[in-house]
N, CA, C and O atoms as CSV, one atom per row, in Angstrom:
chain,resi,resn,atom,element,x,y,z
A,1,MET,N,N,8.878,12.767,-19.501
A,1,MET,CA,C,7.934,12.349,-18.462
A,1,MET,C,C,7.182,13.565,-17.944
A,1,MET,O,O,7.724,14.666,-17.850
A,2,GLN,N,N,5.957,13.340,-17.623
A,2,GLN,CA,C,5.145,14.426,-17.091
A,2,GLN,C,C,4.890,14.222,-15.600
A,2,GLN,O,O,4.933,13.100,-15.094
A,3,LYS,N,N,4.626,15.316,-14.915
A,3,LYS,CA,C,4.281,15.253,-13.497
A,3,LYS,C,C,2.772,15.138,-13.366
A,3,LYS,O,O,2.018,15.786,-14.092
A,4,ASN,N,N,2.350,14.312,-12.438
A,4,ASN,CA,C,0.923,14.189,-12.156
A,4,ASN,C,C,0.774,13.768,-10.698
A,4,ASN,O,O,0.593,12.590,-10.389
A,5,LYS,N,N,0.854,14.759,-9.808
A,5,LYS,CA,C,0.770,14.486,-8.375
A,5,LYS,C,C,-0.577,13.893,-7.996
A,5,LYS,O,O,-0.669,13.075,-7.081
A,6,GLU,N,N,-1.617,14.307,-8.700
A,6,GLU,CA,C,-2.960,13.821,-8.382
A,6,GLU,C,C,-3.085,12.320,-8.663
A,6,GLU,O,O,-3.685,11.587,-7.877
A,7,LEU,N,N,-2.517,11.866,-9.786
A,7,LEU,CA,C,-2.572,10.448,-10.105
A,7,LEU,C,C,-1.770,9.627,-9.095
A,7,LEU,O,O,-2.172,8.523,-8.731
A,8,LEU,N,N,-0.648,10.162,-8.649
A,8,LEU,CA,C,0.130,9.470,-7.620
A,8,LEU,C,C,-0.693,9.341,-6.337
A,8,LEU,O,O,-0.707,8.283,-5.709
A,9,ALA,N,N,-1.373,10.415,-5.954
A,9,ALA,CA,C,-2.207,10.378,-4.749
A,9,ALA,C,C,-3.362,9.390,-4.912
A,9,ALA,O,O,-3.677,8.640,-3.988
A,10,VAL,N,N,-3.987,9.392,-6.081
A,10,VAL,CA,C,-5.091,8.459,-6.341
A,10,VAL,C,C,-4.587,7.018,-6.292
A,10,VAL,O,O,-5.293,6.126,-5.821
A,11,THR,N,N,-3.381,6.793,-6.772
A,11,THR,CA,C,-2.818,5.442,-6.739
A,11,THR,C,C,-2.679,4.961,-5.290
A,11,THR,O,O,-2.992,3.812,-4.979
A,12,HIS,N,N,-2.209,5.846,-4.415
A,12,HIS,CA,C,-2.110,5.482,-2.996
A,12,HIS,C,C,-3.496,5.260,-2.392
A,12,HIS,O,O,-3.718,4.282,-1.678
A,13,LEU,N,N,-4.408,6.154,-2.674
A,13,LEU,CA,C,-5.752,6.052,-2.090
A,13,LEU,C,C,-6.550,4.881,-2.658
A,13,LEU,O,O,-7.484,4.402,-2.015
A,14,SER,N,N,-6.193,4.416,-3.853
A,14,SER,CA,C,-6.926,3.291,-4.442
A,14,SER,C,C,-6.768,2.016,-3.613
A,14,SER,O,O,-7.542,1.074,-3.778
A,15,GLN,N,N,-5.786,1.979,-2.736
A,15,GLN,CA,C,-5.633,0.829,-1.840
A,15,GLN,C,C,-6.837,0.673,-0.927
A,15,GLN,O,O,-7.138,-0.430,-0.470
A,16,LEU,N,N,-7.526,1.774,-0.662
A,16,LEU,CA,C,-8.695,1.743,0.221
A,16,LEU,C,C,-9.891,1.053,-0.433
A,16,LEU,O,O,-10.914,0.839,0.218
A,17,LEU,N,N,-9.768,0.702,-1.717
A,17,LEU,CA,C,-10.830,-0.057,-2.384
A,17,LEU,C,C,-11.050,-1.411,-1.721
A,17,LEU,O,O,-12.116,-2.009,-1.868
A,18,ASP,N,N,-10.053,-1.892,-0.996
A,18,ASP,CA,C,-10.219,-3.157,-0.270
A,18,ASP,C,C,-11.391,-3.092,0.697
A,18,ASP,O,O,-12.038,-4.105,0.963
A,19,LEU,N,N,-11.661,-1.921,1.216
A,19,LEU,CA,C,-12.769,-1.772,2.157
A,19,LEU,C,C,-14.114,-2.007,1.475
A,19,LEU,O,O,-15.099,-2.348,2.130
A,20,VAL,N,N,-14.146,-1.822,0.153
A,20,VAL,CA,C,-15.383,-1.977,-0.605
A,20,VAL,C,C,-15.407,-3.286,-1.392
A,20,VAL,O,O,-16.404,-4.008,-1.373
A,21,THR,N,N,-14.301,-3.592,-2.085
A,21,THR,CA,C,-14.298,-4.719,-3.013
A,21,THR,C,C,-13.590,-5.958,-2.499
A,21,THR,O,O,-13.865,-7.060,-2.973
A,22,GLY,N,N,-12.696,-5.810,-1.555
A,22,GLY,CA,C,-11.955,-6.949,-1.037
A,22,GLY,C,C,-10.589,-7.133,-1.662
A,22,GLY,O,O,-9.635,-7.449,-0.951
A,23,ILE,N,N,-10.457,-6.948,-2.968
A,23,ILE,CA,C,-9.152,-7.142,-3.615
A,23,ILE,C,C,-8.782,-5.980,-4.538
A,23,ILE,O,O,-7.655,-5.930,-5.030
A,24,GLY,N,N,-9.683,-5.070,-4.776
A,24,GLY,CA,C,-9.411,-3.943,-5.666
A,24,GLY,C,C,-8.263,-3.073,-5.203
A,24,GLY,O,O,-7.641,-2.390,-6.016
A,25,GLY,N,N,-7.972,-3.084,-3.916
A,25,GLY,CA,C,-6.886,-2.286,-3.366
A,25,GLY,C,C,-5.513,-2.779,-3.758
A,25,GLY,O,O,-4.523,-2.075,-3.563
A,26,PHE,N,N,-5.436,-3.969,-4.305
A,26,PHE,CA,C,-4.172,-4.468,-4.840
A,26,PHE,C,C,-4.158,-4.368,-6.360
A,26,PHE,O,O,-3.145,-3.994,-6.950
A,27,ILE,N,N,-5.261,-4.697,-6.985
A,27,ILE,CA,C,-5.345,-4.754,-8.449
A,27,ILE,C,C,-5.224,-3.360,-9.078
A,27,ILE,O,O,-4.474,-3.180,-10.038
A,28,VAL,N,N,-5.949,-2.385,-8.550
A,28,VAL,CA,C,-5.952,-1.047,-9.168
A,28,VAL,C,C,-4.570,-0.390,-9.111
A,28,VAL,O,O,-4.107,0.105,-10.139
A,29,PRO,N,N,-3.879,-0.361,-7.943
A,29,PRO,CA,C,-2.529,0.222,-7.956
A,29,PRO,C,C,-1.567,-0.538,-8.867
A,29,PRO,O,O,-0.699,0.061,-9.500
A,30,LEU,N,N,-1.727,-1.862,-8.929
A,30,LEU,CA,C,-0.872,-2.670,-9.802
A,30,LEU,C,C,-1.062,-2.274,-11.260
A,30,LEU,O,O,-0.086,-2.115,-11.993
A,31,ILE,N,N,-2.304,-2.116,-11.679
A,31,ILE,CA,C,-2.593,-1.735,-13.067
A,31,ILE,C,C,-2.100,-0.310,-13.359
A,31,ILE,O,O,-1.492,-0.060,-14.399
A,32,LEU,N,N,-2.370,0.621,-12.431
A,32,LEU,CA,C,-1.911,2.004,-12.635
A,32,LEU,C,C,-0.392,2.061,-12.734
A,32,LEU,O,O,0.151,2.756,-13.593
A,33,TRP,N,N,0.288,1.337,-11.864
A,33,TRP,CA,C,1.754,1.326,-11.888
A,33,TRP,C,C,2.263,0.718,-13.191
A,33,TRP,O,O,3.162,1.270,-13.824
A,34,ALA,N,N,1.696,-0.413,-13.593
A,34,ALA,CA,C,2.163,-1.097,-14.806
A,34,ALA,C,C,1.965,-0.243,-16.054
A,34,ALA,O,O,2.810,-0.247,-16.949
A,35,ILE,N,N,0.862,0.483,-16.118
A,35,ILE,CA,C,0.554,1.275,-17.313
A,35,ILE,C,C,1.302,2.609,-17.325
A,35,ILE,O,O,1.764,3.047,-18.378
A,36,LYS,N,N,1.425,3.252,-16.173
A,36,LYS,CA,C,1.926,4.627,-16.128
A,36,LYS,C,C,3.352,4.788,-15.616
A,36,LYS,O,O,3.835,5.917,-15.530
A,37,LYS,N,N,4.050,3.694,-15.269
A,37,LYS,CA,C,5.375,3.824,-14.647
A,37,LYS,C,C,6.404,4.510,-15.542
A,37,LYS,O,O,7.347,5.118,-15.036
A,38,ASP,N,N,6.242,4.424,-16.846
A,38,ASP,CA,C,7.177,5.067,-17.768
A,38,ASP,C,C,6.700,6.438,-18.234
A,38,ASP,O,O,7.450,7.165,-18.886
A,39,GLU,N,N,5.461,6.798,-17.904
A,39,GLU,CA,C,4.894,8.066,-18.370
A,39,GLU,C,C,4.860,9.149,-17.298
A,39,GLU,O,O,5.049,10.327,-17.599
A,40,ILE,N,N,4.620,8.755,-16.048
A,40,ILE,CA,C,4.437,9.714,-14.961
A,40,ILE,C,C,5.677,9.718,-14.081
A,40,ILE,O,O,6.130,8.671,-13.621
A,41,GLU,N,N,6.218,10.901,-13.855
A,41,GLU,CA,C,7.394,11.039,-13.008
A,41,GLU,C,C,7.066,10.611,-11.567
A,41,GLU,O,O,6.135,11.131,-10.953
A,42,GLY,N,N,7.831,9.673,-11.050
A,42,GLY,CA,C,7.638,9.197,-9.684
A,42,GLY,C,C,6.713,7.993,-9.561
A,42,GLY,O,O,6.641,7.380,-8.496
A,43,MET,N,N,6.005,7.646,-10.632
A,43,MET,CA,C,5.056,6.527,-10.548
A,43,MET,C,C,5.767,5.213,-10.263
A,43,MET,O,O,5.249,4.383,-9.515
A,44,ASP,N,N,6.947,5.008,-10.847
A,44,ASP,CA,C,7.663,3.762,-10.626
A,44,ASP,C,C,8.009,3.602,-9.148
A,44,ASP,O,O,7.803,2.534,-8.571
A,45,GLU,N,N,8.528,4.650,-8.543
A,45,GLU,CA,C,8.906,4.611,-7.120
A,45,GLU,C,C,7.687,4.419,-6.221
A,45,GLU,O,O,7.702,3.579,-5.322
A,46,HIS,N,N,6.637,5.192,-6.462
A,46,HIS,CA,C,5.425,5.103,-5.645
A,46,HIS,C,C,4.730,3.756,-5.841
A,46,HIS,O,O,4.267,3.153,-4.874
A,47,GLY,N,N,4.656,3.289,-7.068
A,47,GLY,CA,C,4.010,2.012,-7.346
A,47,GLY,C,C,4.722,0.852,-6.680
A,47,GLY,O,O,4.083,-0.036,-6.114
A,48,LYS,N,N,6.049,0.857,-6.747
A,48,LYS,CA,C,6.816,-0.206,-6.092
A,48,LYS,C,C,6.607,-0.168,-4.576
A,48,LYS,O,O,6.476,-1.214,-3.941
A,49,ALA,N,N,6.577,1.032,-4.000
A,49,ALA,CA,C,6.358,1.155,-2.555
A,49,ALA,C,C,4.988,0.604,-2.169
A,49,ALA,O,O,4.856,-0.079,-1.153
A,50,ILE,N,N,3.975,0.898,-2.971
A,50,ILE,CA,C,2.621,0.414,-2.691
A,50,ILE,C,C,2.569,-1.114,-2.787
A,50,ILE,O,O,2.029,-1.774,-1.899
A,51,LEU,N,N,3.121,-1.665,-3.845
A,51,LEU,CA,C,3.077,-3.114,-4.027
A,51,LEU,C,C,3.872,-3.846,-2.953
A,51,LEU,O,O,3.439,-4.887,-2.460
A,52,ASN,N,N,5.029,-3.308,-2.590
A,52,ASN,CA,C,5.795,-3.903,-1.495
A,52,ASN,C,C,5.004,-3.871,-0.194
A,52,ASN,O,O,5.014,-4.837,0.569
A,53,PHE,N,N,4.321,-2.762,0.057
A,53,PHE,CA,C,3.493,-2.631,1.263
A,53,PHE,C,C,2.377,-3.661,1.256
A,53,PHE,O,O,2.135,-4.325,2.263
A,54,ARG,N,N,1.701,-3.795,0.129
A,54,ARG,CA,C,0.560,-4.718,0.034
A,54,ARG,C,C,0.998,-6.167,0.211
A,54,ARG,O,O,0.341,-6.928,0.922
A,55,ILE,N,N,2.093,-6.553,-0.422
A,55,ILE,CA,C,2.586,-7.923,-0.287
A,55,ILE,C,C,3.024,-8.187,1.152
A,55,ILE,O,O,2.733,-9.243,1.714
A,56,THR,N,N,3.722,-7.225,1.741
A,56,THR,CA,C,4.167,-7.364,3.132
A,56,THR,C,C,2.985,-7.500,4.077
A,56,THR,O,O,3.002,-8.347,4.969
A,57,MET,N,N,1.951,-6.671,3.892
A,57,MET,CA,C,0.786,-6.748,4.769
A,57,MET,C,C,0.076,-8.093,4.643
A,57,MET,O,O,-0.423,-8.631,5.632
A,58,PHE,N,N,0.031,-8.632,3.434
A,58,PHE,CA,C,-0.584,-9.945,3.230
A,58,PHE,C,C,0.172,-11.013,4.019
A,58,PHE,O,O,-0.441,-11.868,4.658
A,59,ILE,N,N,1.495,-10.960,3.973
A,59,ILE,CA,C,2.310,-11.931,4.723
A,59,ILE,C,C,2.078,-11.761,6.216
A,59,ILE,O,O,1.949,-12.749,6.939
A,60,TYR,N,N,2.023,-10.508,6.687
A,60,TYR,CA,C,1.778,-10.269,8.115
A,60,TYR,C,C,0.406,-10.797,8.531
A,60,TYR,O,O,0.265,-11.337,9.628
A,61,PHE,N,N,-0.604,-10.651,7.677
A,61,PHE,CA,C,-1.932,-11.193,7.976
A,61,PHE,C,C,-1.874,-12.719,8.099
A,61,PHE,O,O,-2.485,-13.301,8.995
A,62,LEU,N,N,-1.138,-13.355,7.196
A,62,LEU,CA,C,-1.001,-14.811,7.267
A,62,LEU,C,C,-0.311,-15.248,8.559
A,62,LEU,O,O,-0.668,-16.273,9.139
A,63,VAL,N,N,0.670,-14.475,9.007
A,63,VAL,CA,C,1.370,-14.787,10.252
A,63,VAL,C,C,0.438,-14.618,11.455
A,63,VAL,O,O,0.556,-15.352,12.435
A,64,CYS,N,N,-0.476,-13.668,11.388
A,64,CYS,CA,C,-1.384,-13.409,12.510
A,64,CYS,C,C,-2.402,-14.528,12.722
A,64,CYS,O,O,-2.891,-14.715,13.836
A,65,ILE,N,N,-2.719,-15.260,11.681
A,65,ILE,CA,C,-3.746,-16.308,11.803
A,65,ILE,C,C,-3.371,-17.352,12.855
A,65,ILE,O,O,-4.180,-17.614,13.746
A,66,PRO,N,N,-2.179,-17.964,12.796
A,66,PRO,CA,C,-1.858,-18.934,13.848
A,66,PRO,C,C,-1.611,-18.279,15.208
A,66,PRO,O,O,-1.745,-18.930,16.244
A,67,LEU,N,N,-1.253,-17.001,15.206
A,67,LEU,CA,C,-1.001,-16.318,16.476
A,67,LEU,C,C,-2.279,-16.092,17.281
A,67,LEU,O,O,-2.206,-15.760,18.464
A,68,ILE,N,N,-3.430,-16.264,16.670
A,68,ILE,CA,C,-4.694,-16.151,17.410
A,68,ILE,C,C,-4.747,-17.214,18.510
A,68,ILE,O,O,-5.318,-16.989,19.577
A,69,LEU,N,N,-4.153,-18.356,18.240
A,69,LEU,CA,C,-4.150,-19.445,19.221
A,69,LEU,C,C,-3.281,-19.128,20.437
A,69,LEU,O,O,-3.494,-19.694,21.509
A,70,PHE,N,N,-2.317,-18.241,20.285
A,70,PHE,CA,C,-1.412,-17.887,21.368
A,70,PHE,C,C,-1.868,-16.610,22.062
A,70,PHE,O,O,-1.388,-15.516,21.765
A,71,PHE,N,N,-2.794,-16.771,22.983
A,71,PHE,CA,C,-3.268,-15.683,23.840
A,71,PHE,C,C,-3.846,-14.510,23.062
A,71,PHE,O,O,-3.815,-13.380,23.549
A,72,GLY,N,N,-4.357,-14.742,21.899
A,72,GLY,CA,C,-5.004,-13.693,21.130
A,72,GLY,C,C,-4.065,-12.688,20.508
A,72,GLY,O,O,-4.503,-11.615,20.093
A,73,LEU,N,N,-2.773,-13.006,20.429
A,73,LEU,CA,C,-1.818,-12.063,19.829
A,73,LEU,C,C,-2.167,-11.755,18.383
A,73,LEU,O,O,-1.919,-10.651,17.897
A,74,GLY,N,N,-2.737,-12.725,17.703
A,74,GLY,CA,C,-3.132,-12.510,16.319
A,74,GLY,C,C,-4.214,-11.456,16.191
A,74,GLY,O,O,-4.232,-10.698,15.221
A,75,LEU,N,N,-5.125,-11.398,17.170
A,75,LEU,CA,C,-6.169,-10.369,17.143
A,75,LEU,C,C,-5.574,-8.979,17.266
A,75,LEU,O,O,-5.999,-8.048,16.582
A,76,LEU,N,N,-4.583,-8.844,18.144
A,76,LEU,CA,C,-3.893,-7.561,18.272
A,76,LEU,C,C,-3.170,-7.224,16.967
A,76,LEU,O,O,-3.167,-6.074,16.526
A,77,GLY,N,N,-2.562,-8.237,16.361
A,77,GLY,CA,C,-1.890,-8.035,15.073
A,77,GLY,C,C,-2.857,-7.591,13.991
A,77,GLY,O,O,-2.549,-6.692,13.210
A,78,PHE,N,N,-4.044,-8.227,13.941
A,78,PHE,CA,C,-5.060,-7.821,12.967
A,78,PHE,C,C,-5.484,-6.374,13.181
A,78,PHE,O,O,-5.689,-5.637,12.217
A,79,LEU,N,N,-5.614,-5.968,14.423
A,79,LEU,CA,C,-6.001,-4.592,14.733
A,79,LEU,C,C,-4.942,-3.604,14.239
A,79,LEU,O,O,-5.265,-2.610,13.589
A,80,VAL,N,N,-3.693,-3.884,14.549
A,80,VAL,CA,C,-2.594,-2.999,14.122
A,80,VAL,C,C,-2.510,-2.957,12.595
A,80,VAL,O,O,-2.344,-1.883,12.017
A,81,LEU,N,N,-2.621,-4.107,11.942
A,81,LEU,CA,C,-2.548,-4.136,10.483
A,81,LEU,C,C,-3.738,-3.428,9.850
A,81,LEU,O,O,-3.587,-2.748,8.835
A,82,GLY,N,N,-4.914,-3.581,10.439
A,82,GLY,CA,C,-6.100,-2.907,9.917
A,82,GLY,C,C,-5.969,-1.401,9.962
A,82,GLY,O,O,-6.332,-0.709,9.010
A,83,VAL,N,N,-5.452,-0.895,11.065
A,83,VAL,CA,C,-5.232,0.557,11.188
A,83,VAL,C,C,-4.174,1.004,10.187
A,83,VAL,O,O,-4.310,2.056,9.562
A,84,SER,N,N,-3.119,0.205,10.035
A,84,SER,CA,C,-2.058,0.536,9.075
A,84,SER,C,C,-2.573,0.578,7.648
A,84,SER,O,O,-2.153,1.423,6.858
A,85,TYR,N,N,-3.482,-0.331,7.311
A,85,TYR,CA,C,-4.066,-0.384,5.968
A,85,TYR,C,C,-4.808,0.908,5.622
A,85,TYR,O,O,-4.889,1.292,4.456
A,86,ILE,N,N,-5.344,1.569,6.640
A,86,ILE,CA,C,-6.106,2.795,6.406
A,86,ILE,C,C,-5.215,4.032,6.486
A,86,ILE,O,O,-5.323,4.926,5.647
A,87,ILE,N,N,-4.346,4.090,7.477
A,87,ILE,CA,C,-3.575,5.305,7.740
A,87,ILE,C,C,-2.457,5.533,6.720
A,87,ILE,O,O,-2.327,6.635,6.189
A,88,PHE,N,N,-1.648,4.503,6.441
A,88,PHE,CA,C,-0.477,4.715,5.587
A,88,PHE,C,C,-0.801,5.098,4.144
A,88,PHE,O,O,-0.076,5.919,3.582
A,89,PRO,N,N,-1.843,4.557,3.509
A,89,PRO,CA,C,-2.170,5.061,2.166
A,89,PRO,C,C,-2.564,6.544,2.173
A,89,PRO,O,O,-2.233,7.275,1.240
A,90,ILE,N,N,-3.261,6.984,3.207
A,90,ILE,CA,C,-3.653,8.395,3.290
A,90,ILE,C,C,-2.423,9.277,3.499
A,90,ILE,O,O,-2.276,10.307,2.842
A,91,ILE,N,N,-1.545,8.872,4.412
A,91,ILE,CA,C,-0.318,9.643,4.653
A,91,ILE,C,C,0.512,9.743,3.380
A,91,ILE,O,O,1.021,10.812,3.046
A,92,ASN,N,N,0.647,8.624,2.672
A,92,ASN,CA,C,1.470,8.635,1.467
A,92,ASN,C,C,0.804,9.341,0.294
A,92,ASN,O,O,1.499,9.827,-0.599
A,93,ALA,N,N,-0.511,9.409,0.273
A,93,ALA,CA,C,-1.193,10.217,-0.739
A,93,ALA,C,C,-0.880,11.694,-0.514
A,93,ALA,O,O,-0.658,12.440,-1.468
A,94,ILE,N,N,-0.865,12.105,0.734
A,94,ILE,CA,C,-0.506,13.495,1.065
A,94,ILE,C,C,0.943,13.753,0.686
A,94,ILE,O,O,1.262,14.805,0.132
A,95,LYS,N,N,1.825,12.800,0.981
A,95,LYS,CA,C,3.232,12.955,0.600
A,95,LYS,C,C,3.382,13.073,-0.916
A,95,LYS,O,O,4.209,13.843,-1.404
A,96,ALA,N,N,2.587,12.313,-1.654
A,96,ALA,CA,C,2.667,12.360,-3.124
A,96,ALA,C,C,2.287,13.740,-3.645
A,96,ALA,O,O,2.916,14.244,-4.576
A,97,THR,N,N,1.266,14.355,-3.056
A,97,THR,CA,C,0.870,15.688,-3.509
A,97,THR,C,C,1.900,16.744,-3.125
A,97,THR,O,O,1.970,17.804,-3.748
A,98,ASN,N,N,2.703,16.455,-2.093
A,98,ASN,CA,C,3.773,17.371,-1.689
A,98,ASN,C,C,5.113,17.020,-2.334
A,98,ASN,O,O,6.149,17.578,-1.972
A,99,GLU,N,N,5.085,16.089,-3.293
A,99,GLU,CA,C,6.264,15.631,-4.029
A,99,GLU,C,C,7.334,15.052,-3.111
A,99,GLU,O,O,8.527,15.243,-3.346
A,100,GLU,N,N,6.911,14.346,-2.068
A,100,GLU,CA,C,7.831,13.666,-1.163
A,100,GLU,C,C,7.882,12.182,-1.516
A,100,GLU,O,O,6.997,11.659,-2.194
A,101,GLU,N,N,8.929,11.517,-1.045
A,101,GLU,CA,C,9.073,10.083,-1.298
A,101,GLU,C,C,8.083,9.304,-0.442
A,101,GLU,O,O,7.793,9.702,0.686
A,102,PRO,N,N,7.558,8.191,-0.969
A,102,PRO,CA,C,6.637,7.379,-0.171
A,102,PRO,C,C,7.393,6.636,0.926
A,102,PRO,O,O,8.566,6.294,0.771
A,103,ASN,N,N,6.700,6.394,2.034
A,103,ASN,CA,C,7.304,5.670,3.144
A,103,ASN,C,C,6.248,4.790,3.790
A,103,ASN,O,O,5.328,5.274,4.449
A,104,TYR,N,N,6.399,3.504,3.589
A,104,TYR,CA,C,5.535,2.519,4.238
A,104,TYR,C,C,6.413,1.749,5.219
A,104,TYR,O,O,7.178,0.873,4.813
A,105,PRO,N,N,6.308,2.071,6.513
A,105,PRO,CA,C,7.159,1.402,7.506
A,105,PRO,C,C,6.927,-0.102,7.523
A,105,PRO,O,O,5.828,-0.580,7.241
A,106,PHE,N,N,7.968,-0.828,7.856
A,106,PHE,CA,C,7.929,-2.287,8.016
A,106,PHE,C,C,7.662,-3.038,6.716
A,106,PHE,O,O,7.330,-4.223,6.744
A,107,SER,N,N,7.803,-2.361,5.578
A,107,SER,CA,C,7.613,-3.041,4.291
A,107,SER,C,C,8.873,-3.781,3.909
A,107,SER,O,O,9.984,-3.274,4.066
A,108,ILE,N,N,8.687,-4.984,3.407
A,108,ILE,CA,C,9.796,-5.770,2.885
A,108,ILE,C,C,9.934,-5.412,1.412
A,108,ILE,O,O,8.941,-5.348,0.688
A,109,GLN,N,N,11.162,-5.180,0.972
A,109,GLN,CA,C,11.410,-4.761,-0.411
A,109,GLN,C,C,11.463,-5.966,-1.339
A,109,GLN,O,O,12.539,-6.514,-1.580
A,110,PHE,N,N,10.314,-6.384,-1.861
A,110,PHE,CA,C,10.251,-7.483,-2.808
A,110,PHE,C,C,10.561,-6.992,-4.220
A,110,PHE,O,O,11.250,-7.669,-4.983
A,111,ILE,N,N,10.052,-5.821,-4.558
A,111,ILE,CA,C,10.232,-5.223,-5.877
A,111,ILE,C,C,11.193,-4.061,-5.719
A,111,ILE,O,O,10.930,-3.124,-4.964
A,112,HIS,N,N,12.312,-4.125,-6.435
A,112,HIS,CA,C,13.314,-3.053,-6.307
A,112,HIS,C,C,13.205,-2.106,-7.445
A,112,HIS,O,O,13.962,-1.138,-7.516
């Protein structure tokens, strides 16, 4: 296996494609992880963390929709999730370049 810290960082940052394309932030990391998980050291761990984060955030967004009816709690939830969507991929891209483990708080471990 080869090391490629830059590709790991790009995989994390590719989540920000959602800001441009709407769904590319899930598809691109999924494809990179599926293709490179056996070739790049750490890609399997980072890819699983990204996918778990993305699936978890989608579920949290779905939960926020009905919460809008309850005193606008869903709007606050959307705000927190929106900030998380931007901040955590950047933090974890930096961690990837420093060869640290990825950490996406509040992620449910769907893929082990």
